[in-house]
N, C-alpha and C positions, 0 to 999 in steps of 0.2 A: 456455468458461472463465468463471467468475464472479469478479469483482474487486470488492473493497471499498476505497473511498478513505477514509482517516482524516479526522476532522473538521478537522484543521489544513491540509488540502489544498483548494485552490480547487475547488469542485464542477464548474466548467467544464472541468477537465482531462478529465472523462469524455467530452466531445464529441470529443476527439482519440483516443479508444480505442473508436471506434464498432464495431469488429469483435468486441467483447467485451460481455458482460453486466456493466455497471458500475453500482454503487450507492454512495451515500455513507453514512457513519455517521448523518448527519442523516436521510436518507431512511428508514433502517431504524429510526429513533426510538431510537437508542442514544447520542445526544449526552450527554456528561458521564460515560459509563461508564468506569470505571478500566481500565487496559490489560489486566490479567490476565483480567478478566471479559469485556472486549471481544474479546480473542483467542479465548476460549472460545465466545462467541456466533458470531463470524465463522467459526470452524472448522466449525460445523455447516452453514452455508449457502454458504460461499465457498471458492474455491480459493486466492486470492491476496489479501493485505492490503498496500496501499501506504500508506506513511507518510513523514513527514520527521523523525520522532522518532529522533534519533541515539542515544538511550540504550535504546530498546526492547529490542534484542537483548542488551543487557547486564543489564537489569533483569528480564527474563522468561526462563523456561526454555522455549525454543521447541520443545524435543523433545516437550513434552506437548500441542502443538497440531497437528492435522492440517491445516496451512495453510502456504503459502509466504509469506514476508515480503519485500517490496521496500522498502528504505530509500533515499529520494532525498536526495542531498547536493547542495544548490544554494546559490546566494548568498542567496536569499530563498525564501519560499513563495508568492510572487506568480506568477500564471499565466504571465507573460512568461518567467520563469525555468523554471518547471516544464515548460512545453510543449517546451522545448529538449531535454528528456530523453525525450520520447515515442519517438523511434526506438530508443533504447537499451532502453526498457521493453519495447517490442514484440518486439525481437530477443531479449531475455532470457527472455520468457515460456515458450517451449518448452523451455528449459534449466534453469529453476529447480527446486529441490527443496522439497518440503514439510518442515516442521520446521527450516528454515534461513532465515537472512536473506541476501539478495543486496543488495549496496550498488551503487547507480548514482550516479556522480559527474558533476557538471557540469564540462565541460572549460573551461579558461581561455581 
């Protein structure tokens, strides 16, 4: 499974997903690319796109992208908060569907 991390996510999160082929938007040289175009590019090469952009699934028609989206809802986009969601990310990967957004929330 190939996973793309949005540029607003700390790239070090990839080290917690070692079982998967993980790249960042920056590594793909797609930094600064607008969401619609970014999702189109990602859909060609990746299975899953992980972001903290809470509005992405409202602003984009996800049905047009052959890509599963995971939206992380955390207290911040710092690695300390993001890594707490890794178990939920990993457990959700076999169940997520392309063309849909899956929300993963940080527990209080």
